[in-house]
VEXLOPA-822996 format. One record per atom (N, C-alpha, C): residue number from 0; atom name; y, z, x. Coordinates in Angstrom, 2 decimals, always signed. Layout:
n atom north up east
NUM CA Y Z X
...
***
This chain:
n atom north up east
0 N -1.21 +0.13 +0.73
0 CA +0.00 +0.02 +0.07
0 C +1.24 -0.02 +0.94
1 N +2.17 -0.78 +0.52
1 CA +3.40 -0.81 +1.20
1 C +4.52 -0.24 +0.19
2 N +5.44 +0.55 +1.00
2 CA +6.65 +0.97 +0.21
2 C +6.48 +2.34 -0.27
3 N +7.64 +2.86 -0.69
3 CA +7.58 +4.19 -1.06
3 C +6.69 +4.67 -2.17
4 N +6.01 +5.81 -2.04
4 CA +5.11 +6.43 -3.05
4 C +5.54 +7.72 -3.29
5 N +5.79 +7.93 -4.69
5 CA +6.38 +9.23 -5.24
5 C +5.08 +10.14 -5.69
6 N +5.00 +11.16 -5.36
6 CA +3.74 +11.92 -5.74
6 C +4.26 +13.37 -6.39
7 N +3.77 +13.62 -7.66
7 CA +4.13 +14.88 -8.08
7 C +2.90 +15.51 -8.48
8 N +2.92 +16.85 -8.56
8 CA +1.69 +17.66 -8.87
8 C +2.08 +18.72 -9.94
9 N +1.01 +18.96 -10.80
9 CA +1.39 +19.80 -11.83
9 C +0.10 +20.68 -12.02
10 N +0.32 +22.00 -12.12
10 CA -0.72 +22.96 -12.21
10 C -0.41 +23.71 -13.62
11 N -1.42 +23.19 -14.35
11 CA -1.13 +23.67 -15.76
11 C -2.49 +23.86 -16.41
12 N -2.45 +24.83 -17.66
12 CA -3.67 +25.13 -18.11
12 C -3.78 +24.27 -19.59
13 N -2.77 +23.38 -19.84
13 CA -2.88 +22.82 -20.92
13 C -2.63 +21.30 -20.51
14 N -2.66 +20.30 -21.47
14 CA -2.46 +18.86 -21.56
14 C -0.92 +18.75 -20.64
15 N -0.86 +17.84 -19.71
15 CA +0.50 +17.46 -19.11
15 C +1.29 +16.69 -20.24
16 N +2.49 +17.20 -20.42
16 CA +3.23 +16.62 -21.33
16 C +3.75 +15.15 -21.14
17 N +3.77 +14.34 -22.13
17 CA +4.04 +12.81 -21.91
17 C +5.45 +12.84 -21.01
18 N +6.34 +13.65 -21.39
18 CA +7.72 +13.75 -20.70
18 C +7.72 +13.61 -19.19
19 N +6.46 +14.28 -18.89
19 CA +6.41 +14.48 -17.24
19 C +6.03 +13.08 -16.74
20 N +5.15 +12.40 -17.45
20 CA +4.80 +11.11 -17.04
20 C +5.98 +10.25 -16.89
21 N +6.70 +10.23 -18.25
21 CA +7.85 +9.41 -18.41
21 C +8.95 +9.61 -17.43
22 N +8.97 +10.94 -16.98
22 CA +10.10 +11.27 -16.04
22 C +9.83 +10.64 -14.59
23 N +8.29 +10.74 -14.22
23 CA +7.96 +10.13 -13.05
23 C +8.17 +8.71 -13.12
24 N +8.03 +7.98 -14.06
24 CA +8.22 +6.59 -14.19
24 C +9.79 +6.39 -13.91
25 N +10.66 +7.25 -14.53
25 CA +12.09 +6.92 -14.28
25 C +12.42 +7.10 -12.74
26 N +11.77 +8.17 -12.06
26 CA +12.03 +8.38 -10.61
26 C +11.55 +7.17 -9.77
27 N +10.38 +6.68 -10.15
27 CA +9.91 +5.31 -9.43
27 C +10.65 +4.33 -9.71
28 N +11.16 +3.84 -10.81
28 CA +12.31 +2.99 -11.00
28 C +13.43 +3.07 -10.26
29 N +14.03 +4.42 -10.42
29 CA +15.27 +4.69 -9.68
29 C +15.29 +4.51 -8.14
30 N +14.21 +4.94 -7.58
30 CA +13.98 +4.79 -6.19
30 C +13.29 +3.51 -5.73
31 N +13.04 +2.86 -6.74
31 CA +12.40 +1.41 -6.57
31 C +11.19 +1.76 -5.70
32 N +10.31 +2.59 -6.08
32 CA +9.23 +2.92 -5.27
32 C +7.88 +1.84 -5.66
33 N +7.07 +1.84 -4.75
33 CA +5.86 +0.82 -5.00
33 C +5.00 +1.50 -5.84
34 N +4.94 +2.99 -5.87
34 CA +4.00 +3.49 -6.73
34 C +4.20 +4.91 -7.07
35 N +3.92 +5.53 -8.25
35 CA +4.04 +6.98 -8.56
35 C +2.74 +7.59 -8.97
36 N +2.46 +8.81 -8.28
36 CA +1.16 +9.30 -8.54
36 C +1.34 +10.63 -9.24
37 N +0.77 +10.98 -10.16
37 CA +1.02 +12.34 -10.90
37 C -0.46 +13.05 -10.87
38 N -0.55 +14.09 -10.18
38 CA -1.82 +14.76 -10.09
38 C -1.85 +16.13 -10.72
39 N -2.62 +16.56 -11.43
39 CA -2.70 +17.75 -12.29
39 C -4.22 +18.37 -12.22
40 N -4.11 +19.68 -12.41
40 CA -5.62 +20.29 -12.34
40 C -6.12 +20.31 -13.82
41 N -5.18 +19.70 -14.68
41 CA -5.67 +19.85 -16.07
41 C -6.02 +18.33 -16.44
42 N -5.34 +17.67 -17.72
42 CA -5.71 +16.49 -18.18
42 C -4.26 +15.97 -18.86
43 N -4.45 +14.76 -19.03
43 CA -3.51 +13.86 -19.75
43 C -3.82 +13.34 -21.14
44 N -2.91 +13.27 -21.93
44 CA -3.10 +12.81 -23.25
44 C -3.12 +11.27 -23.36
45 N -3.68 +10.89 -24.60
45 CA -3.88 +9.25 -24.76
45 C -2.45 +8.43 -24.43
46 N -1.35 +8.98 -25.10
46 CA -0.12 +8.14 -24.92
46 C +0.34 +8.26 -23.54
47 N +0.24 +9.43 -22.78
47 CA +0.45 +9.39 -21.27
47 C -0.44 +8.23 -20.61
48 N -1.75 +8.18 -20.65
48 CA -2.73 +7.22 -20.02
48 C -2.15 +5.89 -20.53
49 N -2.10 +5.54 -21.72
49 CA -1.43 +4.29 -22.16
49 C -0.22 +3.68 -21.44
50 N +0.72 +4.81 -21.32
50 CA +2.10 +4.54 -20.88
50 C +1.95 +4.19 -19.25
51 N +1.02 +4.81 -18.66
51 CA +0.94 +4.66 -17.25
51 C +0.25 +3.39 -17.02
52 N -0.71 +2.91 -17.71
52 CA -1.39 +1.63 -17.70
52 C -0.50 +0.57 -18.03
53 N +0.59 +0.47 -18.88
53 CA +1.57 -0.50 -19.31
53 C +2.38 -0.39 -18.13
54 N +2.96 +0.70 -17.50
54 CA +3.87 +0.75 -16.59
54 C +3.39 -0.15 -15.31
55 N +2.13 -0.01 -14.90
55 CA +1.64 -0.84 -13.82
55 C +1.80 -0.07 -12.29
56 N +2.71 +0.87 -12.32
56 CA +2.89 +1.53 -10.75
56 C +2.48 +2.87 -10.74
57 N +2.19 +3.36 -12.03
57 CA +1.73 +4.84 -11.98
57 C +0.35 +5.15 -12.06
58 N -0.22 +6.17 -11.52
58 CA -1.38 +6.53 -11.25
58 C -1.54 +7.86 -11.78
59 N -2.37 +8.18 -12.53
59 CA -2.56 +9.74 -13.23
59 C -4.21 +10.11 -12.62
60 N -4.05 +11.33 -11.85
60 CA -5.13 +11.87 -11.34
60 C -5.39 +13.27 -12.14
61 N -6.33 +13.37 -13.01
61 CA -6.58 +14.60 -13.50
61 C -7.60 +15.48 -12.87
62 N -7.96 +16.65 -13.35
62 CA -8.72 +17.61 -12.71
62 C -10.00 +17.05 -12.59
63 N -10.63 +16.29 -13.59
63 CA -11.95 +15.77 -13.31
63 C -12.19 +14.71 -12.09
64 N -10.93 +14.08 -11.96
64 CA -10.94 +13.19 -10.76
64 C -10.67 +13.91 -9.30
65 N -9.94 +14.90 -9.49
65 CA -9.77 +15.80 -8.22
65 C -11.06 +16.41 -7.99
66 N -12.05 +16.75 -8.94
66 CA -13.26 +17.42 -8.45
66 C -14.10 +16.34 -7.93
67 N -14.08 +15.22 -8.37
67 CA -14.91 +14.04 -7.64
67 C -14.43 +13.58 -6.43
68 N -12.89 +13.69 -6.20
68 CA -12.49 +13.39 -4.71
68 C -12.70 +14.19 -3.73
69 N -12.73 +15.61 -4.23
69 CA -13.04 +16.64 -3.25
69 C -14.53 +16.69 -2.75
70 N -15.30 +16.24 -3.84
70 CA -16.75 +16.23 -3.44
70 C -17.14 +15.01 -2.47
71 N -16.62 +13.72 -3.00
71 CA -16.75 +12.59 -2.13
71 C -16.28 +12.65 -0.65
72 N -15.01 +13.16 -0.65
72 CA -14.33 +12.93 +0.77
72 C -14.46 +14.08 +1.55
73 N -14.56 +15.42 +1.01
73 CA -14.75 +16.55 +1.70
73 C -15.92 +17.27 +1.51
74 N -16.87 +16.94 +0.63
74 CA -18.11 +17.49 +0.28
74 C -17.88 +19.01 +0.11
75 N -16.94 +19.20 -1.05
75 CA -16.50 +20.56 -1.39
75 C -16.83 +20.42 -2.99
76 N -17.31 +21.61 -3.48
76 CA -17.49 +21.70 -4.81
76 C -16.14 +22.70 -5.27
77 N -15.29 +22.19 -6.30
77 CA -14.37 +23.08 -6.60
77 C -14.22 +22.97 -8.15
78 N -13.40 +23.94 -8.57
78 CA -13.18 +24.08 -9.92
78 C -11.56 +24.09 -10.16
79 N -11.10 +22.84 -10.57
79 CA -9.71 +22.83 -10.47
79 C -8.73 +23.63 -11.62
80 N -9.16 +23.73 -12.74
80 CA -8.74 +24.30 -13.93
80 C -9.58 +24.26 -15.29
81 N -8.78 +24.33 -16.30
81 CA -9.48 +24.38 -17.53
81 C -10.06 +23.03 -17.99
82 N -11.08 +22.92 -18.68
82 CA -11.85 +21.72 -19.25
82 C -10.90 +21.32 -20.50
83 N -10.92 +20.08 -20.58
83 CA -9.98 +19.44 -21.74
83 C -10.72 +19.51 -22.98
84 N -10.12 +19.74 -24.11
84 CA -10.76 +19.56 -25.58
84 C -11.54 +18.31 -25.70
85 N -12.53 +18.43 -26.32
85 CA -13.33 +17.15 -26.68
85 C -12.32 +16.07 -27.59
86 N -12.34 +14.88 -27.51
86 CA -11.55 +13.97 -28.11
86 C -12.43 +13.42 -29.37
87 N -11.65 +13.35 -30.38
87 CA -12.41 +12.66 -31.65
87 C -12.41 +11.19 -31.14
88 N -13.51 +10.67 -31.83
88 CA -13.63 +9.13 -31.58
88 C -12.81 +8.42 -32.46
89 N -12.07 +7.28 -32.15
89 CA -11.13 +6.68 -32.77
89 C -11.71 +5.69 -33.81
***
């Protein structure tokens, strides 16, 4: 990847608010960054995931992905935070 990458971390016990994802997108645009990454110990809602996909330069890493990355790259078993509630099928 070339260019500026903005990384934000959120440690929370609940879903990350959409406003946090939207604010990161604003910073990415303002700084003309190549990418913005929002990392959390919890999870993201559907609206946040859809917004990040539509934006194209945002990446969302939730607690489940953090567990996978720690195991894959550091061979560590970790517990990052609470488990998200089950989603109802659409």
